[in-house]
N, C-alpha and C positions, 0 to 999 in steps of 0.2 A: 247403163252408165257405169263407168269404171270408178272405183274409190281411189281417192288421191293417196291414201296411206294403206300399207299392208299390215295386217295383224301378224306380228312376228311369232307369237306363241302358236297360232294356227299353222303358220308356215313350218315351224320346227316339228310339230306333230305330224304334218303331212310328209316331211322328209324322213322322219323316223319310220313311219308306216311303209313308205316306199322302200326304204332300206331293208326293213324286215321282210317285206314281200320278195325283194330281190334275193335276199339270203335264203329264204325258204325255197324259192324256185331253183337256186343254185344247188342246194343240198338235195333236192329231189332228183336232180339230174345226175347225181353221183351214185356210184355203187356203194354197198355197205362197207367194203374195205377202204374206199376213198373217203367216206364220211368219217370212219374211225380215225384215219390218218389226219384228216382235216381238224377233227375235234382235238386230237392229241397235240397237234401243232399249236392250235389256238390255246389249249390248256397250258402247255409249256410256256407259251409267250405270256399268258396272263399271270402264271405263277412267278415267272421271272420279273415281270413288271411290278407285281405286288411286293415281291421280296426286295426289289431295288427301291421301291417307294418306302417300304418299312425301314430299310437300312438308312435311307436318306432322312426320314422322319426321326429315327433313333439318333442319328448323328446330330441333327439339328437340335433335338431335345437335350442331348448330352452337352452340346456346346452352350445352349442357353442355360442349363443347370450349372455348368462350370462358370459361366459369366455371372450368374446370380450368386454363386458361392464366392467368387472373387469380390463381388460388390459387398457382400456381407462381411467378408474378411477385411476389406478396406475400411468399411464403416466401423468395424470393431477396432481397427488400428487407430482410426481418427478419434474415436471415443477415448481410447486409452491415452493417446497423445494429448487430447484436450484435458483429460483428468490430470496428466502429468504437468501440463502448463498451468492448470488451475492451482495445483498444489505448489508449484514453484512461485506463482504470484502470491499465494497465501503466505508462503514462507518469507518472501521478500517484504510483504506487508507487515508480518510479525517482527522481522528484524528492524525495519524502519520505525515501527511503533516503539520497539524497545530502545532504539537509539534516541528517539525523540524524548522518551521518558528519562533516559539517563542524562541527556543534555539538559533537560529541565532541572533535574535534581542537582547536577553539577553546577548549573548556573545559580541555583538557590544557595548551594553550599559556598560557592565562590563569593556571592553577594554577602552572605553571613560572615564569611571569613574577612572580607574587606571591611565590613562594619566593625568587627572585633578589632582588626588592626587599626582602623581609624580611631576608634575609641581609646585603644591603648596608647597610640602615638600622641593623641591629643592630651591624654593624661600626663604623659611624660613631658610634653611641651609646657603644659600648665605648671607642673612641678618645677621645671627648669625656670620658667618665668618668675614664679614666686620666690625661688631661691635667689635669683638675680636681684629682685626687688629687696629681699631681706639682706643680701650682701651689700647692696648700695646703701640701704638704711643704716646698717651697722657701721659701714665705713664712714658715712656722714656723722653718725653719733660719735665715732672715735675721733674724727677731725674736730668736732665741736668740743669734745672732752679735752683734746690736746690744746685747743685754743683757750679754753677756760683755765686749764692748769698753768698755762703760760701768762695768764692775765690779760689776754687779748679779747676775751669774750666774757661778759658778766654772767653771773650764775643764773639769773632769771631768763636771759636769752638762751643759755644752754638748755634750760628746762623747757622753754617754749619750742626751740628747734628740735630737741630730742622727742618731745611729745608729738609734734607734727610729723616727724619722720616715722615714729612708731605707729601713729594713727594711720598714716598713709599705707604702711605695710599691712596693718590689720584690715583696712578697708579693701585693699587689693586681695588679701586672702579671703575675706568674706565674699567679695564679688566673684572671684574665680570659683570658689566652692559652690556658690549659689548657681552660677552659670553652668557648672558641670552637672549639678544635681537636677536642675530644672530643664535647661535647654538641650544639652548634649546627651545626657543619659536617657532622657525621654525619647530621643530620636533613634537610638540604637536598640535593636530588639533584645540584645543580651543584658541590657541594664534597665529595661522598663520596669516600672513598679506596678504591681498588680494588687488589686484589692484582696484583702483576706476573706476567705469564705466564712459565712456566718455559721456559728456552732449551734 
């Protein structure tokens, strides 16, 4: 009975054995000079084939080494470029942080200057308001005095009107001074009152 599958390894060994036997029979049929010439030709062909194979392998290895070197060089350039970009991003971050700090400081300074200007302007307006009240009070007192000197206003009414006018001016002065000291000065940082340290 025939086997359905052939063992390939056994077949290869059989073919090699047959080839070796055929070569041996061929060499025995040749003379010594023909055997030497045959061996020389086969030796030269083997040396040429081995030399060509080594040259091909050397060229392939050289090309692979050159490719690996190019890859390493490219990776080094990529690393250098990445480091440059990282440094650039760090510098941009530092500049941005510095600008944010400067803007914060400038805003605080602008706010402080605005408060100082508001306080100063409010003081000037309060002074002008009180001087207007004082001027009106003195003008009314002068009118009352004129009317009293001409006999149109009795002395006791002159005293009453003058007292009320002066009292109004003093009340306005006290109210504005108190408003400035308590309400407005307490609101602005440059005029805030701080407790004295204990000794």
